[in-house]
C-alpha positions as semicolon CSV with decimal commas, in nm:
position;residue;x (nm);y (nm);z (nm)
1;M;1,770;0,085;-0,962
2;A;1,602;-0,227;-1,099
3;R;1,454;-0,294;-0,759
4;T;1,322;0,064;-0,739
5;R;1,156;0,029;-1,080
6;Q;0,995;-0,298;-0,967
7;Q;0,864;-0,136;-0,649
8;T;0,723;0,152;-0,852
9;A;0,552;-0,092;-1,086
10;D;0,406;-0,279;-0,787
11;V;0,261;0,041;-0,644
12;Q;0,114;0,139;-0,979
13;S;-0,048;-0,203;-1,012
14;A;-0,202;-0,187;-0,664
15;P;-0,574;-0,261;-0,645
16;G;-0,803;0,039;-0,620
17;A;-1,156;0,134;-0,526
18;S;-1,294;-0,034;-0,839
19;D;-1,155;-0,367;-0,718
20;V;-1,323;-0,320;-0,380
21;F;-1,648;-0,233;-0,555
22;S;-1,636;-0,545;-0,771
23;L;-1,608;-0,753;-0,454
24;S;-1,845;-0,559;-0,232
25;W;-2,156;-0,510;-0,448
26;P;-2,240;-0,883;-0,477
27;M;-2,181;-0,922;-0,102
28;T;-2,409;-0,624;-0,035
29;V;-2,692;-0,754;-0,253
30;K;-2,658;-1,100;-0,096
31;A;-2,681;-0,954;0,255
32;I;-2,988;-0,750;0,163
33;L;-3,151;-1,061;0,013
34;L;-3,076;-1,249;0,335
35;H;-3,235;-0,982;0,555
36;G;-3,525;-0,948;0,313
37;T;-3,593;-1,321;0,330
38;V;-3,629;-1,303;0,708
39;V;-3,879;-1,019;0,672
40;I;-4,075;-1,208;0,404
41;D;-4,089;-1,527;0,611
42;G;-4,235;-1,332;0,900
43;W;-4,487;-1,165;0,672
44;L;-4,598;-1,500;0,525
45;V;-4,643;-1,661;0,867
46;S;-4,822;-1,353;1,006
47;S;-5,130;-1,450;0,801
48;L;-5,169;-1,755;1,026
49;G;-5,217;-1,544;1,339
50;E;-5,026;-1,437;1,646
51;V;-4,976;-1,791;1,782
52;S;-4,792;-1,906;1,468
53;L;-4,592;-1,585;1,448
54;A;-4,487;-1,617;1,812
55;A;-4,398;-1,984;1,756
56;M;-4,180;-1,899;1,459
57;G;-4,011;-1,619;1,655
58;L;-3,926;-1,848;1,946
59;A;-3,797;-2,128;1,724
60;A;-3,595;-1,890;1,507
61;T;-3,436;-1,734;1,816
62;I;-3,317;-2,072;1,947
63;A;-3,200;-2,191;1,603
64;G;-3,026;-1,857;1,556
65;L;-2,788;-1,936;1,841
66;V;-2,640;-2,227;1,641
67;S;-2,662;-2,051;1,304
68;G;-2,492;-1,746;1,455
69;I;-2,190;-1,951;1,563
70;I;-2,162;-2,107;1,216
71;F;-2,186;-1,763;1,056
72;A;-1,926;-1,620;1,295
73;F;-1,663;-1,885;1,217
74;S;-1,740;-1,859;0,844
75;N;-1,633;-1,493;0,860
76;A;-1,298;-1,608;0,999
77;L;-1,271;-1,856;0,712
78;Q;-1,327;-1,571;0,465
79;I;-1,024;-1,378;0,589
80;R;-0,803;-1,687;0,620
81;T;-0,898;-1,790;0,266
82;A;-0,799;-1,446;0,136
83;Q;-0,458;-1,482;0,301
84;A;-0,410;-1,828;0,150
85;F;-0,530;-1,711;-0,191
86;G;-0,274;-1,430;-0,183
87;T;0,012;-1,672;-0,118
88;N;-0,100;-1,892;-0,412
89;D;0,006;-2,193;-0,205
90;P;-0,223;-2,487;-0,293
91;V;-0,147;-2,670;0,033
92;F;-0,242;-2,358;0,231
93;R;-0,563;-2,311;0,029
94;K;-0,666;-2,675;0,069
95;S;-0,591;-2,670;0,440
96;V;-0,800;-2,359;0,502
97;L;-1,100;-2,486;0,302
98;A;-1,095;-2,831;0,461
99;S;-1,050;-2,690;0,812
100;G;-1,329;-2,437;0,768
101;L;-1,573;-2,696;0,634
102;A;-1,483;-2,950;0,904
103;L;-1,528;-2,692;1,179
104;G;-1,853;-2,555;1,034
105;V;-2,010;-2,896;0,981
106;G;-1,894;-3,004;1,328
107;I;-2,063;-2,703;1,487
108;G;-2,377;-2,773;1,283
109;V;-2,396;-3,139;1,384
110;V;-2,333;-3,069;1,754
111;G;-2,588;-2,787;1,746
112;V;-2,855;-2,999;1,578
113;V;-2,802;-3,287;1,822
114;A;-2,835;-3,041;2,111
115;L;-3,156;-2,899;1,964
116;W;-3,307;-3,247;1,923
117;L;-3,214;-3,340;2,279
118;F;-3,309;-3,019;2,460
119;G;-3,499;-2,796;2,215
120;Q;-3,848;-2,920;2,294
121;A;-3,794;-2,886;2,669
122;I;-3,657;-2,533;2,627
123;L;-3,957;-2,431;2,417
124;L;-4,199;-2,570;2,675
125;A;-4,018;-2,369;2,942
126;I;-4,015;-2,033;2,765
127;A;-4,330;-2,045;2,549
128;P;-4,637;-1,864;2,684
129;D;-4,849;-2,180;2,643
130;A;-4,835;-2,539;2,516
131;N;-4,987;-2,454;2,176
132;V;-4,712;-2,205;2,097
133;A;-4,449;-2,453;2,216
134;A;-4,592;-2,729;1,995
135;E;-4,597;-2,509;1,685
136;A;-4,247;-2,381;1,763
137;W;-4,116;-2,738;1,785
138;S;-4,281;-2,830;1,453
139;Y;-4,087;-2,541;1,299
140;L;-3,759;-2,600;1,482
141;S;-3,743;-2,976;1,417
142;I;-3,759;-2,915;1,041
143;F;-3,536;-2,607;1,056
144;T;-3,247;-2,824;1,177
145;V;-3,204;-2,917;0,809
146;V;-3,141;-2,548;0,737
147;I;-2,869;-2,543;1,004
148;L;-2,692;-2,846;0,856
149;A;-2,714;-2,708;0,501
150;D;-2,591;-2,369;0,621
151;S;-2,291;-2,531;0,789
152;V;-2,180;-2,628;0,438
153;G;-2,314;-2,337;0,234
154;Q;-2,197;-2,051;0,455
155;N;-1,841;-2,181;0,463
156;I;-1,821;-2,240;0,088
157;S;-1,961;-1,889;0,038
158;S;-1,685;-1,751;0,260
159;H;-1,429;-1,952;0,062
160;F;-1,548;-1,794;-0,263
161;N;-1,556;-1,446;-0,107
162;G;-1,199;-1,489;0,017
163;C;-1,090;-1,590;-0,333
164;G;-1,256;-1,279;-0,477
165;R;-1,542;-1,473;-0,643
166;T;-1,820;-1,289;-0,458
167;K;-2,073;-1,327;-0,740
168;I;-2,107;-1,703;-0,687
169;P;-2,258;-1,673;-0,335
170;L;-2,489;-1,402;-0,474
171;Y;-2,607;-1,637;-0,748
172;S;-2,679;-1,902;-0,484
173;Y;-2,910;-1,660;-0,299
174;M;-3,078;-1,552;-0,622
175;L;-3,152;-1,922;-0,675
176;S;-3,271;-2,002;-0,322
177;V;-3,479;-1,695;-0,232
178;P;-3,750;-1,749;-0,499
179;I;-3,762;-2,121;-0,414
180;N;-3,802;-2,034;-0,046
181;I;-4,086;-1,788;-0,106
182;I;-4,279;-2,003;-0,355
183;L;-4,251;-2,327;-0,159
184;S;-4,331;-2,156;0,172
185;V;-4,651;-2,006;0,032
186;I;-4,758;-2,344;-0,112
187;L;-4,673;-2,547;0,198
188;I;-4,806;-2,298;0,454
189;H;-5,151;-2,277;0,294
190;G;-5,170;-2,614;0,116
191;Y;-5,202;-2,498;-0,245
192;F;-5,192;-2,733;-0,549
193;G;-5,299;-3,036;-0,348
194;F;-5,025;-3,016;-0,085
195;P;-5,124;-3,041;0,282
196;A;-5,158;-2,713;0,469
197;M;-4,866;-2,739;0,711
198;G;-4,887;-2,395;0,868
199;V;-4,571;-2,272;1,034
200;A;-4,400;-2,607;0,963
201;G;-4,450;-2,536;0,593
202;A;-4,242;-2,221;0,625
203;A;-3,961;-2,425;0,780
204;L;-3,982;-2,692;0,509
205;G;-3,976;-2,429;0,234
206;S;-3,663;-2,279;0,388
207;A;-3,503;-2,622;0,433
208;I;-3,551;-2,717;0,067
209;A;-3,429;-2,378;-0,056
210;I;-3,115;-2,376;0,161
211;A;-3,039;-2,738;0,066
212;V;-3,056;-2,637;-0,303
213;Q;-2,833;-2,340;-0,228
214;A;-2,575;-2,556;-0,049
215;G;-2,585;-2,808;-0,334
216;F;-2,523;-2,532;-0,588
217;L;-2,228;-2,394;-0,390
218;A;-2,078;-2,740;-0,337
219;T;-2,107;-2,811;-0,710
220;M;-1,937;-2,483;-0,799
221;A;-1,659;-2,549;-0,546
222;W;-1,605;-2,893;-0,698
223;R;-1,589;-2,749;-1,050
224;I;-1,364;-2,452;-0,971
225;D;-1,145;-2,579;-0,687
226;G;-1,180;-2,953;-0,725
227;D;-0,810;-2,980;-0,809
228;L;-0,731;-2,904;-0,444
229;R;-0,839;-3,254;-0,346
230;H;-0,534;-3,389;-0,535
231;V;-0,292;-3,166;-0,343
232;K;-0,076;-3,367;-0,104
233;G;-0,002;-3,269;0,256
234;W;-0,137;-3,022;0,511
235;R;-0,030;-2,676;0,614
236;N;0,061;-2,784;0,970
237;M;0,195;-3,128;0,879
238;A;-0,129;-3,313;0,967
239;F;-0,503;-3,243;0,956
240;M;-0,572;-3,207;1,331
241;P;-0,295;-2,950;1,391
242;T;-0,425;-2,766;1,083
243;I;-0,774;-2,747;1,235
244;R;-0,630;-2,627;1,567
245;R;-0,442;-2,351;1,385
246;H;-0,762;-2,253;1,206
247;V;-0,952;-2,237;1,537
248;A;-0,674;-2,031;1,694
249;F;-0,707;-1,778;1,412
250;G;-1,086;-1,783;1,396
251;W;-1,211;-1,784;1,755
252;P;-1,150;-1,412;1,824
253;I;-1,343;-1,321;1,507
254;A;-1,622;-1,561;1,602
255;V;-1,641;-1,420;1,954
256;T;-1,665;-1,068;1,809
257;F;-1,967;-1,157;1,593
258;I;-2,137;-1,362;1,865
259;S;-2,089;-1,083;2,119
260;A;-2,231;-0,824;1,880
261;N;-2,538;-1,040;1,817
262;F;-2,596;-1,110;2,186
263;S;-2,543;-0,749;2,298
264;T;-2,797;-0,633;2,039
265;R;-3,054;-0,881;2,173
266;V;-2,991;-0,768;2,531
267;S;-3,028;-0,404;2,425
268;M;-3,363;-0,483;2,261
269;L;-3,484;-0,641;2,586
270;I;-3,387;-0,320;2,766
271;F;-3,565;-0,109;2,501
272;S;-3,883;-0,306;2,573
273;Q;-3,905;-0,126;2,908
274;M;-3,963;0,207;2,731
275;S;-4,306;0,343;2,652
276;I;-4,493;0,160;2,378
277;A;-4,436;0,441;2,126
278;A;-4,066;0,466;2,207
279;F;-4,016;0,088;2,188
280;A;-4,204;0,076;1,856
281;A;-3,973;0,343;1,716
282;M;-3,662;0,155;1,833
283;T;-3,801;-0,172;1,692
284;L;-3,854;-0,006;1,354
285;I;-3,520;0,173;1,336
286;M;-3,286;-0,111;1,441
287;P;-3,347;-0,332;1,130
288;W;-3,299;-0,024;0,911
289;I;-2,966;0,047;1,081
290;M;-2,859;-0,309;1,000
291;V;-2,993;-0,326;0,642
292;A;-2,889;0,021;0,523
293;G;-2,555;-0,013;0,702
294;T;-2,484;-0,326;0,498
295;L;-2,345;-0,108;0,218
296;G;-2,068;0,031;0,435
297;M;-1,995;-0,290;0,622
298;Q;-1,959;-0,498;0,305
299;W;-1,724;-0,233;0,162
300;A;-1,510;-0,272;0,475
301;Q;-1,517;-0,654;0,447
302;A;-1,413;-0,637;0,080
303;T;-1,128;-0,405;0,182
304;G;-1,015;-0,663;0,437
305;I;-1,025;-0,941;0,178
306;I;-0,797;-0,750;-0,059
307;V;-0,560;-0,648;0,222
308;A;-0,531;-1,015;0,324
309;Q;-0,454;-1,112;-0,038
310;L;-0,191;-0,837;-0,067
311;L;-0,028;-0,947;0,259
312;G;-0,027;-1,304;0,132
313;Q;0,150;-1,181;-0,180
314;K;0,402;-0,997;0,044
315;R;0,339;-0,665;-0,132
316;D;0,539;-0,365;-0,006
317;E;0,414;-0,096;0,232
318;A;0,367;0,165;-0,040
319;T;0,130;-0,066;-0,227
320;L;-0,070;-0,133;0,089
321;D;-0,087;0,238;0,174
322;K;-0,203;0,333;-0,175
323;F;-0,476;0,072;-0,177
324;L;-0,603;0,150;0,172
325;S;-0,612;0,525;0,104
326;S;-0,817;0,467;-0,210
327;S;-1,059;0,236;-0,032
328;W;-1,092;0,471;0,263
329;R;-1,192;0,767;0,045
330;I;-1,472;0,576;-0,127
331;G;-1,568;0,423;0,207
332;F;-1,667;0,768;0,329
333;F;-1,882;0,808;0,018
334;A;-2,053;0,481;0,111
335;A;-2,107;0,618;0,462
336;A;-2,267;0,929;0,313
337;L;-2,510;0,712;0,114
338;V;-2,603;0,523;0,431
339;A;-2,656;0,852;0,614
340;A;-2,881;0,970;0,329
341;V;-3,100;0,660;0,364
342;Y;-3,125;0,716;0,739
343;G;-3,209;1,082;0,680
344;I;-3,493;1,001;0,441
345;L;-3,636;0,750;0,687
346;C;-3,619;0,983;0,986
347;L;-3,719;1,307;0,816
348;L;-4,019;1,159;0,630
349;P;-4,182;0,929;0,886
350;D;-4,526;1,069;0,804
351;V;-4,486;0,951;0,445
352;I;-4,317;0,615;0,509
353;Y;-4,519;0,512;0,816
354;P;-4,848;0,707;0,798
355;Q;-5,031;0,438;0,998
356;L;-4,815;0,495;1,307
357;G;-4,921;0,713;1,597
358;P;-4,789;1,070;1,620
359;D;-4,561;0,993;1,918
360;T;-4,387;0,705;1,737
361;R;-4,335;0,917;1,426
362;A;-4,198;1,198;1,640
363;Y;-3,946;0,961;1,796
364;L;-3,838;0,842;1,451
365;G;-3,783;1,203;1,347
366;S;-3,574;1,267;1,657
367;F;-3,327;0,997;1,551
368;A;-3,217;1,197;1,244
369;L;-2,922;1,383;1,395
370;V;-2,768;1,068;1,546
371;L;-2,811;0,862;1,230
372;L;-2,673;1,132;1,001
373;V;-2,336;1,125;1,180
374;L;-2,319;0,760;1,299
375;P;-2,212;0,604;0,961
376;F;-1,886;0,802;0,937
377;P;-1,696;0,687;1,248
378;K;-1,858;0,345;1,211
379;Q;-1,728;0,312;0,853
380;S;-1,377;0,422;0,945
381;N;-1,368;0,184;1,242
382;A;-1,493;-0,101;1,023
383;I;-1,215;-0,047;0,768
384;C;-0,958;-0,042;1,049
385;G;-1,101;-0,355;1,210
386;N;-1,113;-0,554;0,887
387;T;-0,762;-0,444;0,791
388;L;-0,622;-0,551;1,128
389;R;-0,808;-0,883;1,109
390;A;-0,663;-0,938;0,763
391;S;-0,316;-0,910;0,913
392;G;-0,399;-1,165;1,184
393;D;-0,442;-0,908;1,465
394;T;-0,775;-1,067;1,558
395;V;-0,746;-1,074;1,937
396;Y;-0,690;-0,698;1,963
397;V;-0,992;-0,628;1,741
398;M;-1,202;-0,868;1,949
399;H;-1,113;-0,686;2,271
400;I;-1,213;-0,348;2,128
401;F;-1,554;-0,472;2,016
402;V;-1,637;-0,690;2,316
403;W;-1,536;-0,448;2,590
404;S;-1,692;-0,143;2,422
405;Q;-2,020;-0,339;2,407
406;W;-2,024;-0,489;2,757
407;L;-1,842;-0,221;2,956
408;F;-2,003;0,076;2,784
409;R;-2,303;0,040;2,549
410;V;-2,508;-0,230;2,725
411;P;-2,469;-0,095;3,083
412;A;-2,510;0,265;2,961
413;T;-2,830;0,162;2,781
414;A;-2,960;-0,005;3,097
415;V;-2,887;0,302;3,309
416;A;-3,033;0,542;3,052
417;V;-3,357;0,345;3,012
418;L;-3,414;0,176;3,348
419;V;-3,278;0,444;3,584
420;F;-3,315;0,783;3,416
421;G;-3,576;0,712;3,146
422;V;-3,405;0,944;2,899
423;H;-3,539;1,032;2,555
424;P;-3,499;0,750;2,295
425;A;-3,277;0,970;2,077
426;W;-3,022;0,989;2,359
427;V;-3,044;0,613;2,405
428;L;-2,979;0,561;2,033
429;S;-2,689;0,805;2,048
430;L;-2,500;0,555;2,264
431;M;-2,423;0,369;1,940
432;F;-2,247;0,683;1,815
433;W;-2,056;0,733;2,141
434;E;-1,948;0,368;2,127
435;E;-1,795;0,429;1,783
436;L;-1,612;0,737;1,914
437;L;-1,481;0,528;2,204
438;K;-1,342;0,270;1,961
439;F;-1,207;0,529;1,715
440;P;-0,866;0,609;1,877
441;L;-0,810;0,244;1,973
442;F;-0,852;0,127;1,614
443;H;-0,676;0,412;1,438
444;R;-0,374;0,425;1,670
445;R;-0,316;0,054;1,608
446;L;-0,353;0,094;1,232
447;W;-0,128;0,400;1,208
448;R;0,142;0,219;1,406
449;G;0,191;0,015;1,087
450;D;0,291;-0,322;1,234
451;W;0,020;-0,494;1,029
452;K;0,208;-0,417;0,705
453;Q;0,487;-0,658;0,802
454;S;0,257;-0,944;0,905
455;D;0,351;-1,291;0,785
456;V;-0,002;-1,420;0,725
457;A;0,129;-1,753;0,600
458;A;0,281;-1,834;0,939
């Protein structure tokens, strides 16, 4: 009877939707600030002309390959940290943080060395002319500082997110974004006696801002979790086996994020073979899908963080079921908000984009039906995927994402555009059909319930 009362008390004390909200809203605002900064940087450089804008685009694309790998492994660190935080084992927590930082910094250093050795030659090979290549290298050579700072900052941010302290990474972005904008404007145009550096000024402004951000995060980690440096021992007996265990956990998550990024870039190249109006509509709608969808995706990530913590605490199945049901219900509300944003964008293109041609606005309007239904299966799949990752079932989740992208969406997009030349709305609908394809694979695995018995500390 005493055990039954304890189990009842555990279920009653289970986290709810309010706990997910407290984690997710800072992550959502941070993600929007990140995407907004990219848009602002492009807008600032656009005043220099098409050559500078093209140079920045080329350099950012190459640098993004390294930054994307760092970001992908930092997402794995976030989940592993949540598991360690749930166990309240200081050796586990220290091991995860040290492994994540070592791996992230290692990727950053190797990536920067590769860029310094081969970056200039790559730019000369792919740039339309030598002037664009020269400007792109002036940007990329400075931007390597951003990569190194991000290798520290992104992983510390993931550590704080996994511990449930999602406001600290948000504060770091609120500090760095204004610095980035102000310094970039000054250094691009040479205000207040500074030399006009052009596109290189945008890179230097970003480098200083991200370095400040990384310094802030490192300082906060030292103040809050500095006691971990006094903890003796490693989770897997020694440091190198601990790193190998971290890589074994993280590589499927990293591959999932890298594959998603690459498949999106390939799809955009295929879209470029559409008519100008159709391609313009796809170019406009894709960033909106990413930015507005942030609300639902961050809710799913916050759900995964709490599930990982509960599994680390070895909470019973009833507690896990109660929490997940609560999060799922509000997750569909988040999906409805995302759908509303999409609806406003697609149903009022004449108001939002009056300068566009009538064909482009018509294409935007035709996307409405797809985008009104897309958020719902996507949100449910995201909650399933993050829950399964939280339990350590990362390889299965990776397979669902990777094969649905490369065996279905990308080839189907190529056939639809290059062979049949179908209407852009049907091309966009492939994102919806991809989610339906993943739906039974995710939900059958989740409903099977094996994840509830996972020993995440193993």
